[in-house]
Structures are given as C-alpha cells and as structure tokens.
PDB file of N, CA, C and O in Angstrom:
ATOM      1  N   MET A   1     -24.628-105.727-104.455  1.00  0.00           N
ATOM      2  CA  MET A   1     -25.169-106.709-105.353  1.00  0.00           C
ATOM      3  C   MET A   1     -25.171-108.066-104.641  1.00  0.00           C
ATOM      4  O   MET A   1     -24.178-108.453-104.024  1.00  0.00           O
ATOM      5  N   SER A   2     -26.287-108.778-104.733  1.00  0.00           N
ATOM      6  CA  SER A   2     -26.366-110.057-104.031  1.00  0.00           C
ATOM      7  C   SER A   2     -25.732-111.162-104.864  1.00  0.00           C
ATOM      8  O   SER A   2     -25.694-111.099-106.093  1.00  0.00           O
ATOM      9  N   GLU A   3     -25.241-112.164-104.170  1.00  0.00           N
ATOM     10  CA  GLU A   3     -24.582-113.284-104.810  1.00  0.00           C
ATOM     11  C   GLU A   3     -25.624-114.214-105.416  1.00  0.00           C
ATOM     12  O   GLU A   3     -26.690-114.420-104.837  1.00  0.00           O
ATOM     13  N   LYS A   4     -25.315-114.779-106.588  1.00  0.00           N
ATOM     14  CA  LYS A   4     -26.245-115.675-107.264  1.00  0.00           C
ATOM     15  C   LYS A   4     -26.370-116.985-106.494  1.00  0.00           C
ATOM     16  O   LYS A   4     -25.371-117.570-106.075  1.00  0.00           O
ATOM     17  N   LYS A   5     -27.604-117.435-106.315  1.00  0.00           N
ATOM     18  CA  LYS A   5     -27.849-118.695-105.627  1.00  0.00           C
ATOM     19  C   LYS A   5     -27.559-119.847-106.597  1.00  0.00           C
ATOM     20  O   LYS A   5     -27.704-119.684-107.808  1.00  0.00           O
ATOM     21  N   PRO A   6     -27.153-120.997-106.076  1.00  0.00           N
ATOM     22  CA  PRO A   6     -26.817-122.119-106.958  1.00  0.00           C
ATOM     23  C   PRO A   6     -28.049-122.677-107.650  1.00  0.00           C
ATOM     24  O   PRO A   6     -29.148-122.637-107.097  1.00  0.00           O
ATOM     25  N   GLU A   7     -27.869-123.193-108.849  1.00  0.00           N
ATOM     26  CA  GLU A   7     -28.956-123.824-109.586  1.00  0.00           C
ATOM     27  C   GLU A   7     -29.088-125.270-109.118  1.00  0.00           C
ATOM     28  O   GLU A   7     -28.100-126.002-109.055  1.00  0.00           O
ATOM     29  N   ILE A   8     -30.302-125.672-108.794  1.00  0.00           N
ATOM     30  CA  ILE A   8     -30.562-127.045-108.378  1.00  0.00           C
ATOM     31  C   ILE A   8     -31.286-127.751-109.508  1.00  0.00           C
ATOM     32  O   ILE A   8     -32.366-127.331-109.925  1.00  0.00           O
ATOM     33  N   THR A   9     -30.694-128.816-109.997  1.00  0.00           N
ATOM     34  CA  THR A   9     -31.315-129.608-111.053  1.00  0.00           C
ATOM     35  C   THR A   9     -31.485-131.037-110.554  1.00  0.00           C
ATOM     36  O   THR A   9     -30.999-131.395-109.481  1.00  0.00           O
ATOM     37  N   GLU A  10     -32.175-131.837-111.338  1.00  0.00           N
ATOM     38  CA  GLU A  10     -32.376-133.234-110.943  1.00  0.00           C
ATOM     39  C   GLU A  10     -31.042-133.939-110.754  1.00  0.00           C
ATOM     40  O   GLU A  10     -30.908-134.774-109.859  1.00  0.00           O
ATOM     41  N   SER A  11     -30.067-133.620-111.571  1.00  0.00           N
ATOM     42  CA  SER A  11     -28.769-134.304-111.467  1.00  0.00           C
ATOM     43  C   SER A  11     -27.889-133.765-110.338  1.00  0.00           C
ATOM     44  O   SER A  11     -26.964-134.452-109.905  1.00  0.00           O
ATOM     45  N   THR A  12     -28.157-132.550-109.852  1.00  0.00           N
ATOM     46  CA  THR A  12     -27.333-132.000-108.774  1.00  0.00           C
ATOM     47  C   THR A  12     -28.042-132.004-107.420  1.00  0.00           C
ATOM     48  O   THR A  12     -27.430-131.636-106.418  1.00  0.00           O
ATOM     49  N   ALA A  13     -29.300-132.404-107.358  1.00  0.00           N
ATOM     50  CA  ALA A  13     -30.083-132.328-106.118  1.00  0.00           C
ATOM     51  C   ALA A  13     -29.438-133.072-104.959  1.00  0.00           C
ATOM     52  O   ALA A  13     -29.584-132.658-103.809  1.00  0.00           O
ATOM     53  N   THR A  14     -28.733-134.153-105.233  1.00  0.00           N
ATOM     54  CA  THR A  14     -28.106-134.922-104.151  1.00  0.00           C
ATOM     55  C   THR A  14     -26.901-134.198-103.560  1.00  0.00           C
ATOM     56  O   THR A  14     -26.329-134.671-102.578  1.00  0.00           O
ATOM     57  N   GLN A  15     -26.505-133.077-104.124  1.00  0.00           N
ATOM     58  CA  GLN A  15     -25.378-132.304-103.617  1.00  0.00           C
ATOM     59  C   GLN A  15     -25.818-131.250-102.607  1.00  0.00           C
ATOM     60  O   GLN A  15     -24.997-130.465-102.132  1.00  0.00           O
ATOM     61  N   PHE A  16     -27.115-131.227-102.275  1.00  0.00           N
ATOM     62  CA  PHE A  16     -27.673-130.229-101.379  1.00  0.00           C
ATOM     63  C   PHE A  16     -28.278-130.883-100.148  1.00  0.00           C
ATOM     64  O   PHE A  16     -28.632-132.061-100.171  1.00  0.00           O
ATOM     65  N   VAL A  17     -28.394-130.116 -99.082  1.00  0.00           N
ATOM     66  CA  VAL A  17     -28.963-130.607 -97.834  1.00  0.00           C
ATOM     67  C   VAL A  17     -29.793-129.486 -97.210  1.00  0.00           C
ATOM     68  O   VAL A  17     -29.501-128.305 -97.400  1.00  0.00           O
ATOM     69  N   ILE A  18     -30.825-129.869 -96.469  1.00  0.00           N
ATOM     70  CA  ILE A  18     -31.642-128.904 -95.751  1.00  0.00           C
ATOM     71  C   ILE A  18     -31.080-128.775 -94.335  1.00  0.00           C
ATOM     72  O   ILE A  18     -30.895-129.773 -93.639  1.00  0.00           O
ATOM     73  N   VAL A  19     -30.812-127.548 -93.920  1.00  0.00           N
ATOM     74  CA  VAL A  19     -30.324-127.300 -92.561  1.00  0.00           C
ATOM     75  C   VAL A  19     -31.249-126.286 -91.892  1.00  0.00           C
ATOM     76  O   VAL A  19     -31.873-125.468 -92.568  1.00  0.00           O
ATOM     77  N   ARG A  20     -31.334-126.340 -90.578  1.00  0.00           N
ATOM     78  CA  ARG A  20     -32.147-125.404 -89.798  1.00  0.00           C
ATOM     79  C   ARG A  20     -31.255-124.651 -88.817  1.00  0.00           C
ATOM     80  O   ARG A  20     -30.357-125.224 -88.200  1.00  0.00           O
ATOM     81  N   ASP A  21     -31.522-123.367 -88.690  1.00  0.00           N
ATOM     82  CA  ASP A  21     -30.785-122.613 -87.683  1.00  0.00           C
ATOM     83  C   ASP A  21     -31.508-122.726 -86.344  1.00  0.00           C
ATOM     84  O   ASP A  21     -32.556-123.366 -86.258  1.00  0.00           O
ATOM     85  N   LYS A  22     -30.962-122.116 -85.314  1.00  0.00           N
ATOM     86  CA  LYS A  22     -31.526-122.246 -83.970  1.00  0.00           C
ATOM     87  C   LYS A  22     -32.939-121.696 -83.865  1.00  0.00           C
ATOM     88  O   LYS A  22     -33.704-122.133 -83.005  1.00  0.00           O
ATOM     89  N   SER A  23     -33.297-120.759 -84.708  1.00  0.00           N
ATOM     90  CA  SER A  23     -34.650-120.186 -84.664  1.00  0.00           C
ATOM     91  C   SER A  23     -35.650-121.018 -85.467  1.00  0.00           C
ATOM     92  O   SER A  23     -36.840-120.705 -85.494  1.00  0.00           O
ATOM     93  N   GLY A  24     -35.167-122.075 -86.119  1.00  0.00           N
ATOM     94  CA  GLY A  24     -36.060-122.964 -86.863  1.00  0.00           C
ATOM     95  C   GLY A  24     -36.175-122.659 -88.342  1.00  0.00           C
ATOM     96  O   GLY A  24     -36.901-123.348 -89.057  1.00  0.00           O
ATOM     97  N   ARG A  25     -35.464-121.627 -88.822  1.00  0.00           N
ATOM     98  CA  ARG A  25     -35.511-121.327 -90.263  1.00  0.00           C
ATOM     99  C   ARG A  25     -34.768-122.407 -91.023  1.00  0.00           C
ATOM    100  O   ARG A  25     -33.738-122.903 -90.565  1.00  0.00           O
ATOM    101  N   GLU A  26     -35.293-122.772 -92.190  1.00  0.00           N
ATOM    102  CA  GLU A  26     -34.656-123.793 -93.029  1.00  0.00           C
ATOM    103  C   GLU A  26     -33.853-123.133 -94.141  1.00  0.00           C
ATOM    104  O   GLU A  26     -34.236-122.097 -94.684  1.00  0.00           O
ATOM    105  N   PHE A  27     -32.733-123.760 -94.461  1.00  0.00           N
ATOM    106  CA  PHE A  27     -31.890-123.314 -95.566  1.00  0.00           C
ATOM    107  C   PHE A  27     -31.531-124.537 -96.403  1.00  0.00           C
ATOM    108  O   PHE A  27     -31.263-125.606 -95.854  1.00  0.00           O
ATOM    109  N   VAL A  28     -31.523-124.393 -97.717  1.00  0.00           N
ATOM    110  CA  VAL A  28     -31.077-125.453 -98.615  1.00  0.00           C
ATOM    111  C   VAL A  28     -29.695-125.041 -99.096  1.00  0.00           C
ATOM    112  O   VAL A  28     -29.545-124.043 -99.802  1.00  0.00           O
ATOM    113  N   CYS A  29     -28.681-125.820 -98.708  1.00  0.00           N
ATOM    114  CA  CYS A  29     -27.288-125.446 -98.970  1.00  0.00           C
ATOM    115  C   CYS A  29     -26.540-126.568 -99.683  1.00  0.00           C
ATOM    116  O   CYS A  29     -26.894-127.743 -99.582  1.00  0.00           O
ATOM    117  N   ARG A  30     -25.510-126.176-100.396  1.00  0.00           N
ATOM    118  CA  ARG A  30     -24.612-127.183-100.967  1.00  0.00           C
ATOM    119  C   ARG A  30     -23.883-127.864 -99.829  1.00  0.00           C
ATOM    120  O   ARG A  30     -23.465-127.206 -98.876  1.00  0.00           O
ATOM    121  N   ILE A  31     -23.727-129.172 -99.917  1.00  0.00           N
ATOM    122  CA  ILE A  31     -23.038-129.928 -98.877  1.00  0.00           C
ATOM    123  C   ILE A  31     -21.621-129.393 -98.690  1.00  0.00           C
ATOM    124  O   ILE A  31     -21.131-129.319 -97.563  1.00  0.00           O
ATOM    125  N   THR A  32     -20.969-129.027 -99.769  1.00  0.00           N
ATOM    126  CA  THR A  32     -19.586-128.540 -99.691  1.00  0.00           C
ATOM    127  C   THR A  32     -19.473-127.200 -98.968  1.00  0.00           C
ATOM    128  O   THR A  32     -18.382-126.827 -98.536  1.00  0.00           O
ATOM    129  N   ASP A  33     -20.578-126.471 -98.829  1.00  0.00           N
ATOM    130  CA  ASP A  33     -20.556-125.178 -98.149  1.00  0.00           C
ATOM    131  C   ASP A  33     -20.847-125.291 -96.655  1.00  0.00           C
ATOM    132  O   ASP A  33     -20.818-124.284 -95.948  1.00  0.00           O
ATOM    133  N   LEU A  34     -21.125-126.496 -96.165  1.00  0.00           N
ATOM    134  CA  LEU A  34     -21.537-126.651 -94.773  1.00  0.00           C
ATOM    135  C   LEU A  34     -20.382-126.531 -93.796  1.00  0.00           C
ATOM    136  O   LEU A  34     -19.248-126.918 -94.081  1.00  0.00           O
ATOM    137  N   LYS A  35     -20.706-125.990 -92.650  1.00  0.00           N
ATOM    138  CA  LYS A  35     -19.805-125.940 -91.515  1.00  0.00           C
ATOM    139  C   LYS A  35     -20.683-125.806 -90.277  1.00  0.00           C
ATOM    140  O   LYS A  35     -21.908-125.830 -90.401  1.00  0.00           O
ATOM    141  N   ASP A  36     -20.122-125.670 -89.131  1.00  0.00           N
ATOM    142  CA  ASP A  36     -20.894-125.537 -87.907  1.00  0.00           C
ATOM    143  C   ASP A  36     -21.887-124.380 -88.073  1.00  0.00           C
ATOM    144  O   ASP A  36     -21.468-123.247 -88.313  1.00  0.00           O
ATOM    145  N   PRO A  37     -23.201-124.645 -87.949  1.00  0.00           N
ATOM    146  CA  PRO A  37     -24.201-123.600 -88.184  1.00  0.00           C
ATOM    147  C   PRO A  37     -24.033-122.362 -87.316  1.00  0.00           C
ATOM    148  O   PRO A  37     -24.386-121.262 -87.742  1.00  0.00           O
ATOM    149  N   SER A  38     -23.511-122.512 -86.129  1.00  0.00           N
ATOM    150  CA  SER A  38     -23.331-121.349 -85.268  1.00  0.00           C
ATOM    151  C   SER A  38     -22.237-120.419 -85.787  1.00  0.00           C
ATOM    152  O   SER A  38     -22.118-119.282 -85.331  1.00  0.00           O
ATOM    153  N   GLU A  39     -21.446-120.898 -86.730  1.00  0.00           N
ATOM    154  CA  GLU A  39     -20.367-120.086 -87.294  1.00  0.00           C
ATOM    155  C   GLU A  39     -20.728-119.436 -88.625  1.00  0.00           C
ATOM    156  O   GLU A  39     -19.902-118.734 -89.208  1.00  0.00           O
ATOM    157  N   LEU A  40     -21.963-119.661 -89.123  1.00  0.00           N
ATOM    158  CA  LEU A  40     -22.364-119.069 -90.399  1.00  0.00           C
ATOM    159  C   LEU A  40     -22.552-117.562 -90.254  1.00  0.00           C
ATOM    160  O   LEU A  40     -23.226-117.092 -89.338  1.00  0.00           O
ATOM    161  N   SER A  41     -21.956-116.829 -91.157  1.00  0.00           N
ATOM    162  CA  SER A  41     -22.159-115.387 -91.172  1.00  0.00           C
ATOM    163  C   SER A  41     -23.441-115.082 -91.952  1.00  0.00           C
ATOM    164  O   SER A  41     -23.973-115.946 -92.650  1.00  0.00           O
ATOM    165  N   GLU A  42     -23.922-113.866 -91.827  1.00  0.00           N
ATOM    166  CA  GLU A  42     -25.109-113.475 -92.596  1.00  0.00           C
ATOM    167  C   GLU A  42     -24.813-113.535 -94.093  1.00  0.00           C
ATOM    168  O   GLU A  42     -25.696-113.877 -94.879  1.00  0.00           O
ATOM    169  N   GLU A  43     -23.597-113.210 -94.494  1.00  0.00           N
ATOM    170  CA  GLU A  43     -23.220-113.291 -95.903  1.00  0.00           C
ATOM    171  C   GLU A  43     -23.278-114.731 -96.410  1.00  0.00           C
ATOM    172  O   GLU A  43     -23.738-114.977 -97.524  1.00  0.00           O
ATOM    173  N   GLU A  44     -22.814-115.678 -95.599  1.00  0.00           N
ATOM    174  CA  GLU A  44     -22.857-117.083 -95.996  1.00  0.00           C
ATOM    175  C   GLU A  44     -24.301-117.581 -96.084  1.00  0.00           C
ATOM    176  O   GLU A  44     -24.625-118.384 -96.959  1.00  0.00           O
ATOM    177  N   LYS A  45     -25.163-117.114 -95.192  1.00  0.00           N
ATOM    178  CA  LYS A  45     -26.570-117.510 -95.242  1.00  0.00           C
ATOM    179  C   LYS A  45     -27.234-117.022 -96.524  1.00  0.00           C
ATOM    180  O   LYS A  45     -28.166-117.655 -97.020  1.00  0.00           O
ATOM    181  N   LYS A  46     -26.759-115.897 -97.066  1.00  0.00           N
ATOM    182  CA  LYS A  46     -27.333-115.365 -98.301  1.00  0.00           C
ATOM    183  C   LYS A  46     -27.094-116.292 -99.492  1.00  0.00           C
ATOM    184  O   LYS A  46     -27.793-116.192-100.500  1.00  0.00           O
ATOM    185  N   LYS A  47     -26.123-117.185 -99.388  1.00  0.00           N
ATOM    186  CA  LYS A  47     -25.845-118.139-100.462  1.00  0.00           C
ATOM    187  C   LYS A  47     -26.810-119.316-100.434  1.00  0.00           C
ATOM    188  O   LYS A  47     -26.797-120.161-101.329  1.00  0.00           O
ATOM    189  N   CYS A  48     -27.647-119.365 -99.400  1.00  0.00           N
ATOM    190  CA  CYS A  48     -28.580-120.477 -99.215  1.00  0.00           C
ATOM    191  C   CYS A  48     -30.005-120.011 -99.490  1.00  0.00           C
ATOM    192  O   CYS A  48     -30.311-118.821 -99.407  1.00  0.00           O
ATOM    193  N   PHE A  49     -30.859-120.957 -99.816  1.00  0.00           N
ATOM    194  CA  PHE A  49     -32.273-120.677 -99.918  1.00  0.00           C
ATOM    195  C   PHE A  49     -32.859-120.708 -98.520  1.00  0.00           C
ATOM    196  O   PHE A  49     -32.413-121.494 -97.684  1.00  0.00           O
ATOM    197  N   GLU A  50     -33.853-119.866 -98.247  1.00  0.00           N
ATOM    198  CA  GLU A  50     -34.414-119.812 -96.904  1.00  0.00           C
ATOM    199  C   GLU A  50     -35.375-120.949 -96.606  1.00  0.00           C
ATOM    200  O   GLU A  50     -35.648-121.227 -95.439  1.00  0.00           O
ATOM    201  N   ASN A  51     -35.889-121.609 -97.621  1.00  0.00           N
ATOM    202  CA  ASN A  51     -36.799-122.724 -97.375  1.00  0.00           C
ATOM    203  C   ASN A  51     -36.857-123.640 -98.591  1.00  0.00           C
ATOM    204  O   ASN A  51     -36.377-123.298 -99.672  1.00  0.00           O
ATOM    205  N   VAL A  52     -37.440-124.782 -98.395  1.00  0.00           N
ATOM    206  CA  VAL A  52     -37.501-125.789 -99.454  1.00  0.00           C
ATOM    207  C   VAL A  52     -38.317-125.280-100.638  1.00  0.00           C
ATOM    208  O   VAL A  52     -37.958-125.522-101.791  1.00  0.00           O
ATOM    209  N   GLU A  53     -39.391-124.591-100.362  1.00  0.00           N
ATOM    210  CA  GLU A  53     -40.256-124.105-101.441  1.00  0.00           C
ATOM    211  C   GLU A  53     -39.502-123.162-102.380  1.00  0.00           C
ATOM    212  O   GLU A  53     -39.639-123.266-103.599  1.00  0.00           O
ATOM    213  N   ASP A  54     -38.709-122.247-101.827  1.00  0.00           N
ATOM    214  CA  ASP A  54     -37.919-121.338-102.672  1.00  0.00           C
ATOM    215  C   ASP A  54     -36.894-122.114-103.498  1.00  0.00           C
ATOM    216  O   ASP A  54     -36.664-121.791-104.664  1.00  0.00           O
ATOM    217  N   ALA A  55     -36.288-123.119-102.911  1.00  0.00           N
ATOM    218  CA  ALA A  55     -35.298-123.920-103.639  1.00  0.00           C
ATOM    219  C   ALA A  55     -35.965-124.658-104.797  1.00  0.00           C
ATOM    220  O   ALA A  55     -35.412-124.731-105.894  1.00  0.00           O
ATOM    221  N   LEU A  56     -37.140-125.198-104.551  1.00  0.00           N
ATOM    222  CA  LEU A  56     -37.832-125.957-105.588  1.00  0.00           C
ATOM    223  C   LEU A  56     -38.316-125.062-106.723  1.00  0.00           C
ATOM    224  O   LEU A  56     -38.447-125.529-107.854  1.00  0.00           O
ATOM    225  N   LYS A  57     -38.579-123.808-106.452  1.00  0.00           N
ATOM    226  CA  LYS A  57     -39.011-122.873-107.494  1.00  0.00           C
ATOM    227  C   LYS A  57     -37.913-122.636-108.519  1.00  0.00           C
ATOM    228  O   LYS A  57     -38.199-122.241-109.649  1.00  0.00           O
ATOM    229  N   GLN A  58     -36.658-122.871-108.139  1.00  0.00           N
ATOM    230  CA  GLN A  58     -35.524-122.634-109.018  1.00  0.00           C
ATOM    231  C   GLN A  58     -35.356-123.731-110.066  1.00  0.00           C
ATOM    232  O   GLN A  58     -34.609-123.543-111.027  1.00  0.00           O
ATOM    233  N   THR A  59     -36.023-124.860-109.909  1.00  0.00           N
ATOM    234  CA  THR A  59     -35.846-125.983-110.856  1.00  0.00           C
ATOM    235  C   THR A  59     -36.784-125.877-112.020  1.00  0.00           C
ATOM    236  O   THR A  59     -36.769-126.733-112.904  1.00  0.00           O
TER     237      THR A  59
END
C-alpha cells in the first residue's frame, strides 16, 4: 500500500519546496522532510510529488 501524499493548501504552500534529483526530475516535498538528495531512498521519494503539475492538482 502506498503512503498518502501530503495535502497542499494555500495556507500550507510555504511549507513545501521544489527539489530536483541528479537526473533532473522535480519533486515537491515538505521542507521538514528534506535531507541530502543523494541520501533519499526510493521509499522517501514516494512521499513527494514527481512534478509541480501533480502537486498543484492536489489543491
């Protein structure tokens, strides 16, 4: 079962940041979940949106 992605609302949007991995893929992640990108596991990446468009669809 996949983990639920966080809800992004107008009041929580400032708690998120866009990050890119070495291959250029974008992820929208909670600031509190950030760490060195080279240390992200595939499971941790699943908690992020793969691009800005997917994140915006959740609002």
